[in-house]
N, C-alpha and C positions, 0 to 999 in steps of 0.2 A: 497556691492558694493566693500568692500575693497578688497576682494578674487578674485572677478573679476578682478581689477587692477593689483592684485600681477599677476595672472596668466596670463594674458595678455604681461606683461612686460616680466617674466620670457621667455616668448613663444617668444619676440620680440629679448631680449639679446642672447639667442640661437640659432636663427636662422641669426643674425646677426654675432654671432659667428663662423657658419657654413660655410657660405659665404666668410668670412674674411680670414679664416684659410684655405679654400681651394683656394682663390686668392691668398695667399702669395706662400702657397706648389706648385700653378701651376706657379708661375712666379718665382720661384727659389729664392725666398726672393723681389729682386726689379729689375728683369730685365724684362725691358718694352720691351727690344727686341722680347725677347720669345714670347710674346704676338702678338706683330706688325706681325710676322714669321709669324707665327701660321696659322693668319688672313688670310695673303695674301698668303701662299703657304701650304691650310689644308692637311692632310693625315692621314685615318683615321687609318692606320698600324703603326702613326711613332709620329701624334701631340696629345697632351693630353688636346685641348682645351672642346670638347664636356664632359670630366669630368667636366672642370669648369662649362660648362653651365649648365650640371645638379645640382650643389651648386645654380646656378642664380634663377634654377627653382622650387626648393623647398624652396627657400625662396619668391620669389614672392606669391605660394600657402599657403604657413602661415600670409604672410602679407595681403592678401586678407582672409583668416578666421579672424585674429584678426580685424580690420576692420568690418566686419561683427558683431562679437560680441560687439564690441565694439557700433555701432550704432542699432543695432538689436537685442538683448541679448536673448529676449524670445523666436523669432523664429531661432536663429541661432543653439544656442546652442544642443536643439533636434536635430535638423537636425545632427550638429558634433557626435553627438551620435550615431545616426542609422547609420551615414554613417563610424564608427568605424571598425565595422568589414568587411566591405570589401575595407576602403582606403590603407589600408596596401599594397594593388596590385602596386600603385604607388611606393616606395621606395624599393619595392623586384623586378621591372622589372629595377629601376635603379642599384641596387646592380647587376641585372642577367647582364646589359651591363658593369658595370662595369669591371665585369670577361672574357667577350666575348672581350671587349677592352684588357684585358692581354695577349689573346691567339690569340690576332691579332699581338698583339706589339712583341709575340715571335718567329710570322712567320719570321719577319723582322732581329730581334737579337737573334743571336744561344746564346750565353750570353747578359744576362740583364745588363745593367749599376749599378754598385755599388752606386749608388747615392741615400743620404737622400730625397732629393726630389723628385724621382723619386718613390719611394717605398712610400715615406708617400703622395701623390695626390691620389695613390688607397685605403691607407687605410683613408685617410681623407675621400674620397667618400663615402668607407661602412662605417665609424662612422655618417659622417651627415645622410645617411639614416635612422640608427638609431634612432638617433634626432630627424628627420622630426616625425616618427611614436611617439615620446614621447612627442611631441610638441603637438600633434593632441590631443594623450591620457589626457595632459594637460587641454586642452581645452574643451575639453567634459565633464571631472569634476567639472567645472563651475554649481554652484548652484544658479538656476532662483526661482521665487515667484511664486504660483500658479495664472495661469490668464488664460483671455479668447481670442485668437489672435483677433487682429483687420481686417487680412486677412482671411476672409473665404475660401477664393479660394485656400491658400496653402495647406488647411489640416493640418493644424499642430496640432489639435488635434487628427485627428487619429493616427498620426506621434506620438504624446506622448506615445498614450496605445500600441502601437505597440513596444514602449520601451519599457515602464514598463511591457509588456510581456515577452520582453526578457531577461531582467533584473532578472524578477521571475523566469524565466525559467534555467539560468546559474547558478542561486544563489541554485535554488532545485535540480539541478544536482550535483554541488558541494557537497552539503548537505547532499545527499542518501548517494554518494562514501563514504561521512566522516562515516556516521552511519555505513556502512557496515563492514568499515575496523575497525569500534570498538568492532563490535560484534566478529569479528575474533580473539580478542587478546589470548582465549585457544590454539588457531590451530595455534600461531606462529611460537612458535619451531618446527611444521612438516612440516612449510612452508618453514622455515629457511633453515631445513637440506635439503628438496627436491631442493632448489634454490643453496645448494651448489654444489650438483649435478649435477644441469642443465649448473650451470656454466662452470662447468669443460666440458663439453659435449660439449658446444658450444667453448671453447676456442677451444680446441683440434680440432675441426673442422673446424677451423677459418683457419689452417695452412697448410690444406690439399692441397687447390689451387695453395696455394706458391709453396709449392715441387711438384705439379705437373708440373707447370712452368719449375720449377728446371731440371726437369725427359726428357721434350722436349727437351730445350737447352746442356744436357748431349748428348742426342741423336743426336742433329744437330753437335755435336762436339764430336760423339763418339772416334774418335781416340785421342783426349786430353785431353776428361773429363769424363774416364770412370769410376772413383772413385767417382766424381760430382755425376754420376747416381745410382751407386749401394745406395750413400748415402742417397740420395733422397727415394730411392725404401722404404731404413729398416726405417726410422722417419715414413714415411706416413704409412705404415703397422701397426707399434707401435701407431701411432695417431689414428687411424680407431680403433683398438682394444680397445684402454684406452675409446674411444665416446662409443661404445658400452656398456661396462659395465656400463657406468657414466648413459646411456639413463633407461637403465633397473632401476636403482636403483632410480632415481629421479619419473619414472614413478611409482612404487609403492608407493612411499613417498608423491605424489600430489595425490593419489586417497584413502591413510587416509583421507589426510586434508581434500578432500572435502565431504566425509562422518562424519566426526564430524563438520564440519562448518556446513552443511546441519541440523545436530542432533542440534545445539545451534539454530539454528535462527527457525525452528520450536518450540523446547521446550518455548525460549522466547516470540515465537509469539502466543503458548495456552496460556504461566502463563497470559501475558497481555488480550488475551480473555477473560479468566475465572475471569479476575478482574473487569470488565467493568459492567456497571451498567444494571440493567434490560432493561431499556429504549433505549439501544445500540442495541441492540437482538430484539425491536420491529422497528426499523428504518431500520439494515441491517438484509438481508436474510440470511438463513443457507447455502444455495448453493454458497453463497458469499464466505462467512466465511469457508467454507471449500474447493474452489478453491484458495485462498490464503495460505493455511495452508499445501496444497498439491503441486497444480501446478506453485504456484510462488516460493513459496519456493524455491524446487527443480532448475526451472530456473534460478533465482537469483544468490545460492552459488554455484551451477554446473559452470555455467557461469563466474561468478567473479574469481574463483580460474583456469578455464581452459585458461581465457583468460590472468588473472595475470603471467601467465607462459607461454604462448605465449609469452605475454609484452616480461619479463626480455628476453628469451631467443632469441629474435629477436632485442631487445637493443642492447645485448652483440653481434650480430653478424653483426649489422649495424655497431656499433663502430668500432668493429676490422676488418671488410671488408672494411671500409672507410679511416682506418691507412693502410692496404696492397695495397691499391687501389692508396693513393696518393704515397705511396712507389715505386710502381712500377710506375705511370706517372701521374704529377700533372697536367698536360696539359688534358686527359682525366677524371680525376676527378673532376676540374674546370666543363668541360660539363657534367657531371651527376651533379654536384652542381646545375644546371643553372636552370634545368628540375623538381628538386625538389619541388619548391614551385606550381608547377604547383597540382600537387600530394597531396598537402595539402590541396589545395582548393579545390579539387573535395571531398577529403575524407570528410571536414567539411559539404560541402553542403547535401551530403547523410547521413551523421550521422544523420543530423536532420530529414531528413524526415522519417527514420529509425526508430528512437527513439520515435517520433508521432504516426508511425502505428503501433509500438508494444505496447503503451500503449490503445488503442484503440482493438486490437486482443485479449490482457488479461482480458479486459472490456466486450466484448464479450462472450468468453469464458466461463465468471463466470456467466453473466446473462444466457446460455445457459444451466449452471451447476444448476443453480437455478429452472429451469423449471425441471429437469431429478430429482433433489431431491425432488423436491415438490410433483411431481407427485408418485415416486417409496415409498416416503414414507406415501401417500394418495391413494396407488392402490385399496383396499377397494372399496376408495369412486370412486374413478376414474369408478371400472369395475361397480358397482351399477348404474351409472348414464349414462352408455354405452358410454362413452367420451374418448375411449384410442385414436380414430382416430383423434380428434383434438389436445389432447395433441402430438402427433408425429409430428400433423403438424406445431404446436408452436413451438416444439424443434428443426423443420427441418428449420424454416424460422429464427428464432434463428443465427443455422449454416448454412444457405444461406448467411448473414450477416457476419458471420467469414470468410466463403469462399471467398467471396467478397473483404475483408481488406486485407485476405493471395496472392490474386491478384495483389493487389496493392502492397504488399511487394515484391513478384517475380518481377514484372515489375520493381521496382526499383532497386533490386540485379541484375536484367539482365542487365537494363542499366549504372549500376555502374560498371560493367562486360565486356561490351562492350568499355566505356572509357578507363577503366584499362589495355586493351590489345593494345588499340591505344598508349596509352603512353608505352608501352611495348616494342610494334614495333618500334615508334620513337625511343627510346631507344636504341634499335638493332643497328636498320639505321646506326645510327651517330657513334655508337662506333666502326663498323665496317668502316666506311668510313674514319673517324679521325685516329682510332687507324693505319689503313694500312696507309696513309699518313705519321704517324709517325715513321712505322717500313722503310718504303721508304727512309724516310728522315735521316734515323739511328738514330732515338731519342729515341727509346727502342727496343729491341729484338722481336724477334718472341714469345717466351716462354714466356716473360711478359706481351706480348698483350693475351694469350691464356690463361694467368694465369689472367691477368685484365677479360677479358671476363667471365671467371667464376665466379670468384667475383661479376661483374655485375648478372648475374642470379642468386647468393645468396642472393646479395642487392635487389633484386627486387622480390624476395621470399621473405625475409622478412619485407619488406615494403608491401608486399602484405598483411602479415598477421598482421603486426601494423594497418594498414587500414580497411580491411575486418573484418578478424580474432579479431582483441582488441577493435578499435575506434568501428565499429559500433555494433557488437556483444555485447559490454562493454555498450553501449547505448541502447542496446535491455534488459540489465539486470535492468540497470540504472530503465526502464520504469517497468518492472516486478517490481520491489523493492516498486515503488512509495507507494502501498498500504501495502506491508508488513510493511515497516518502518512507515506508517502512524497508524498501529493497534499498530504495537509496542510502540511506543512512544503516544497512545492515554493516556491521563491521566481520568482517571476516574470519571464522574462530579457527583456520590453519592461515596463518600472516606467512606470505613470500616476503621477509626481508630482508634476506641475505646479502652480503657484501661482497661473498668470497671469490675469485673468479679468477684460478691460478692458470698459469699459461701454460701448463702441462699435466692433465692426470693421468696418472697409470691403471686405473680401471679397479683397484683392491676395494672389497666389501670387507663388511662385516656386520652382524646382528649380535648383542649383547644384551642378552637379559631381555628380550624384546616382551612386554602384555600390550594386546590391544584388542579393542573392541569397536564394533564399530557405534556412531554418534545415535543411530535409531534403533539399536539393541545394546545397551550399554549394559546389563547383566548376562550377557553374552560373550564371553572371552575366545576370539577368534583365534589369537598366539598366546602361549604360553610358555612364557620362561625360554624363548627360542634364543640361541645363540650357535654360529657358523660363521665361516668367514671364505673368503672367495679370493683367492691370487689373481693377479694382473694375464690376461689372456687366458685363464681359464674357462672351460667349458662346462657350466655346472647344470644338472636336470634337478629340476624339484618333482619329485610326485607325491601321491598319496590320492585319499579319497575324497571325493567331493565333497568343498566344504572343512577341508581341512586346515587350510590358511595359505596354501600355497599362492593366490592370484594376490591375497592382504600382502605378502611377502613385497609383489612388485607392485602393487600401491603406493605401500611404504618408501621403498627405491625412488618411488616416481613423486613423492611429497606430496599424493593424495590429501592423505589422512597422517594429524599425527599418535604416536604413542603413546601411551598411558605412562608406560613405564621402561625403562633400558634407550638402547640409543641405537639407531642405522648411520654406520657409520662408510665415508666414502672416502679412501687414502688419508682415512682416520678423523678427517671432520665430522661434526654431524651433517645431516642433509638439510635441515634447514638453516646451516651456516650458509650455504651456497648462493649466489645469485640467482633469481627465478629464471632468467632465459639462458644464463651458463649451464645450471643443473640440466636443462631439457634439452639442451642441444647436445649437451656429452654425454647424457643417458637415454637413449631412444627405447620407444615400445612398439611394439608390433602385437595387437590383441588379438583376440578369434575372431574378431569380426571387425576388421576395420574399416574405418568410415570415410570414403572420400566424398568430395564437395563437389558441387555442381561448376564446376571447372573446366578449363584443358587437363591432360593428363600431365602435361609440361608442368601447369602451377601446382598441381596436386605433389609432384614431387617433389618441387621447390617451395612448400607449400612453409610460410613465414621467415624464407629465407628473403634476403633481395639482392639482386643482380648476379641469378644463377647462371651461369650461359647456357646453351643448349648442348654443347659438350661436355660440360658436367653432368648434366640431368643424362645424357647418352651414357655414361661411363658407370654409372650406379646403377643404371637400369642392366647395364648386361652384368654387371656382378648380382643382380637381383634375380637374375634369369626372366628376362621381361622386355628386352630390347627387338627381338625377334616378332611376339604378337603384339608389339605397337607400331611396330612399320609395317606391319601385317593390315594394320586397319588404315579407314580410307583417307582421314586426316593426318596419320601416325602421331607423334606427340600432341599437336591441337585438339585431337579426338576427343568432344567432351564425354566427360564419366560419367554425366546424369546425377539426378539427384541420389545422394548417397551412394554412386558408383552402380545403380542399378543397371547401366550398359555393361558392363562387364562382369566375366562371372567371378564364381569366388576365388580357385584359383588367379587369377588375373589379378583383382583386388588385394591378394595376398602381397604377390609380389611388387606389385606396384608400392604398397606399405612399406615392404622391404627397404625397396628403393628409395623412398621418402626417409627411413631411418637410417640408409648411409651414405645420403647425399649432407649429410651433419658433419660424418665424423665423429661417429660416436665413440667414448673408452669404455659405454658401457652397452649391451646391447640385451633387450628384453622383449623375449619372445615366451606370449601368454596364450597357450595352444593356439598357435599358429597355424596347425594342421590340421587340426582335430574336426575339422567341419566339410573337406573337402574328400575331395573322391582320390583314387589311388593311384590317379594320373597328375591332378593336378596337386595332390599330395607329394609326389616324386618330384614334379620340376620345383616347388616350393623348398625340398631339401636338397635340393641339388645346390639353389640359389645360398641355402644357410651353410652350408660347407665352402663355400666360395669365401665366408668371412673371415677372416685371418687379423690377428692383429689386435680382435677386439675381447673384454671379457663378457661372456655369452653367460646369461642365464636362462632356460629353457622350463617351463613350467607345460609338462603335457602326458598323457596316457599312452600314447600309442609306443610299442616293445622297441620298432624302428626307429623313433626320434630318441630314447631313451639312451640306449643301450651304448651308442657312439662317445656319448660325454666323458671327460674327464673323470668327473665324478657327481653322483650320483645321492642326494638328500631327500631323506623320505621324512615325511609331514602328516603326522596321524593324530585326530584330534587337540591339533594347536601344537606340537609336540612335536620335534627332531627326536626320531625313535631309531633310524639308522642314518648312516653315510658309508660310503665307498664306489667303487668302480661296481659296473656288472656282476662280473666273475665272483667278485667277493659277497657280493651281497647276495646271489645264488647259494652261494656255498653256505652262509649262516642261516637259511631256511628260515629268515624270518617275514616281517609284511612283504616287503618288496617281492621275496619268492612266490611267494602265495600271489601276489597279484600277478605276475608274469603266469604260473600258472594256469590259474583260472581264464588269464587272457589268451593261453593257448590252447587248452581246452575246449574254450568255446562256450563257458562258463561267464562270462561276461557277454551277454545276450545283445549288448546296443556297442559295436566296436568301435562306432565314430561321435560316441556321446561322452558323458561322463556319467551315468548312470550307473553302469557297473563300478565304479568305484569310490561310488556313494554308501558302498557297503559298512554294517557295523559290525563290532569282534562277534555279536552272537551272527551274523549274516553269516561271517567267515565259518564258525561252528559248523551253521547248519549245510553251506556248502562242502564243507569237507568232509561230512560225514555222507553225505551223497554220492562221493567218490572215494569214498576210502578203498573200494576195490582196487581201483585203479591205482591210487597210489602205494599199499601195501603189495603189488604184484611188481613196483620199481626197485630198484636198488639205490641206494642211496648215490653211490656215483652217478648213475642214471638219471634221476632226479633232478638232477640240475642241469642236463642239458638240455637245450632248448631244443636240438632236433631230436632227440630222445621222446621230449613231450609230443610234439607234431603227430610221431611213432602211433604213441600212446593214442593220440587224438583219434588218428584213422583205425587203429585195434577197435576201439570203442563204438566206433561207427560201424564199421563192420561185426560186429557181437550183435547192437540193438539191432543192424538189417535180419539177421539170423533169429533174433528171437521173435521179429513181427511176420517172417515167413511161416514161423512154424505155428 
C-alpha cells in the first residue's frame, strides 16, 4: 500500500511539474497577453499554443491513470502493464508534432528568434514526452496481490496471463543473449580486431557522399571552384582505396571468429550432454540431440557473429550519416527523424512473430531428424518388416509440417518487405519535395541536396540491415539457441562428484532397503525395500520375471540412477561416494546388446583406457575366448568393427565386450542378459569365457537355466521385491517362484526360450499355466518334481501322449 502511494505521488508531482514548466515557458514567465493573443488569433506557423495544449493532454491522461490505480488497483495495474508496449506511440506522436511545428515555424522566420523562452518551449515539450513515458512505467511497476477479479466480463485473468507470458519471453530473450555473449569470451580478441577494421571501413565510407556533393558544387561553379573539384576527387579516391583494404581484413577476421565460436559452443554442448544422467537420454531422443548439436549450433553462432558484424557497421554508418545529414540540412534531417519511430514499431511487431516461427521450425526439423535417425539406425529391422514406405510417409508428414511453417515465415518476411518498401518510397518522395523547396528558397545548395539524398539512401540501407538482417535474424538466432543454452546449462540430476578412490577394492556389495522408481515413471516403484548382500568373489544370479527389477539393480550399481530411499553400498561405502572414473573402471558391465564403436577391435577393447599394449589386449581376449576368431579376421586386431559393431556376429560382439570389461581388471563384473540373444553355439562360447572369470565378484542377470544353476547363489526378484535366495538345489526343493520358473522352462511352457517373454508372467498367469499342466504335476512325486532330469523325461512323455491323441 505504501509503495502504491509513493508511486502515485511521484507520478502526480512529475505530471504537475511537466504542465507547470511548459506553461511558464509558453507564457514567457508571466506574460498573460501572449496567452490571450494566441487564443484570439491562432496561427499554426507562429503560435506555440498547441505545444502547451500537448502538455495539458499528457497531464490529463496521467491523472486519469492515477485515479484508476487508486480506486481499482487490481484491474488497473495489469492493464497499464499490458499497454506499456504500445502507449509509447502517444509521446512519440507528440514529439513528432513538436518537430513538425519547428519546421512550420522556420517557414515564416528566416532566422529563429534567439529567445530562451522560444527554445525552452520546444525542449520542454520533448522532455515532457519522455517524462510521460517514465510516469507510465512507474505506474506499471506497482505490485498487486494475487486475486480473482470481481468483474469477470473484463477478462482480467486472461490479461494477466498474457502479461506473464510477455514478461517471461522478454526475460528469456535477454537471458539467451547474455548466455551467448558469455560463451564468446575466448573469441573476443578476434572479434575486436575484426571490428576495428570494420570501423575504419565504415568511417571512410561515410565521407564519400559528402565529397560527392562537393564535386557537384565544384562542377556547378567550374570557373571559380576548379581547385575545390580536384581536391574532392582526390579525397574520394583515397577513401575508396582505404575502404577496400579495411573490408578485406575484417571479412577474413570475422570468418575466423565464426568458426572458433562455433567450435566452442559445440564443445560446451557436447560436454554438457555427456555429463547428463541416463534418464535424460531415456526422455530425449537421439535425433533431437544431434539436431541441436549440428544444426542449431551452426545457426546460432554464425547468425550471431554475422548480425553483430552488420549491427556494428550499420550503427556506425547510421550515426555518421545522421551527423552529416544535420550538417547539410537540419530541416530535412528533422523530417527524416519524424518518420523513424514508424519503422521501429514495424520491426518490433514483425520481430516477435519471426522469433516464434523460428522456434517452431527448429522443433519441427528436430522431430523430422528423429525419424530419419531412428530409421537409418534400425534399417535392418525396418527392412525385415518391409516398412520402408511407412517410414518415408512419417518423414514426409513431418517435413510437410516444416514446409507450412516456412510458408508462414515467408509470408511474414514478404509482408514486412512490402511495408518497408512503402516506408522507403514515402521517405524518398518527401525528401525530394521538401529538399527541392529548400533549394528554391536558397536554404541549401543543389550539391548538398544530392549529398543528402545519397546519405538518405545509405541511411535506408543501414536501417534495413538493422531491422531485417539484425533484429529479426537475431531473434531467429535467439530462438534456435534456446534449446542449445538449455542443454548447456542443464544440471545433471545424478551428480558424479564422488572423490573416493581406494587403492584396493574387495568387491563386497550390499543393497539396504532400496526403493527405486525411474524419473519417467515416478509413480511406479521398480524396487520395493530390496535388501541383499554379495560377498567378494561370489557369483550371484538375479532371476525373476521381466520388469521385476533385475536390470535396475545393475543400473544402480553402475550409478546410472539414484535411489529414492535406501543405499547401495560397495565395500561399505555408498556408490555415489566413489570417483566416477574409478567406479566404472572397477565395476564393469556387459549388457544384453553391447555397443561397439566404429573403430578397430583393439581400440574397442581398450576403450577409455590410455597406453594399452597389444599384449594386454590379446591377454584379455584369450580370457574372453575371443582371440581365436579375432586372429582369423583379415586384419586381426586392427579390423574395423563397423558402426555399432555390425561387422561382427552377436556372439563375437559379446566376447569383445567381455574382453573390454576384463582389461579394466574389475573387482565387480556385471553380466546383464549377456547370452539371452545368442544361439546355442555362441552362448556356449560366451559361457566358456565367463567361466574363466576368477577373482571377480560377478552378478549375472539371466533367464536360462544353464546360466543360472552354476551360480554360487541365486536371488529371485518378483514385482520389485526379493522373494527367495539360495543355491539351485535349495530353491528347487522349496518349490517356490524359482522352481515354478524352472519347471515352465523345462516343460516348454515358456514359448520364447531366447527372450524374456516367458518370464514376464504374473501370478495369475502362473495359476493358469499350472492348471493346464496339473496332470503332469500330479503324476510326479515330490522328490522327482525337483529333479531337472525327471522334468525333461516328463516333457518327452507329454509329447508322446499328445502325438498318440492326435493319431487317434
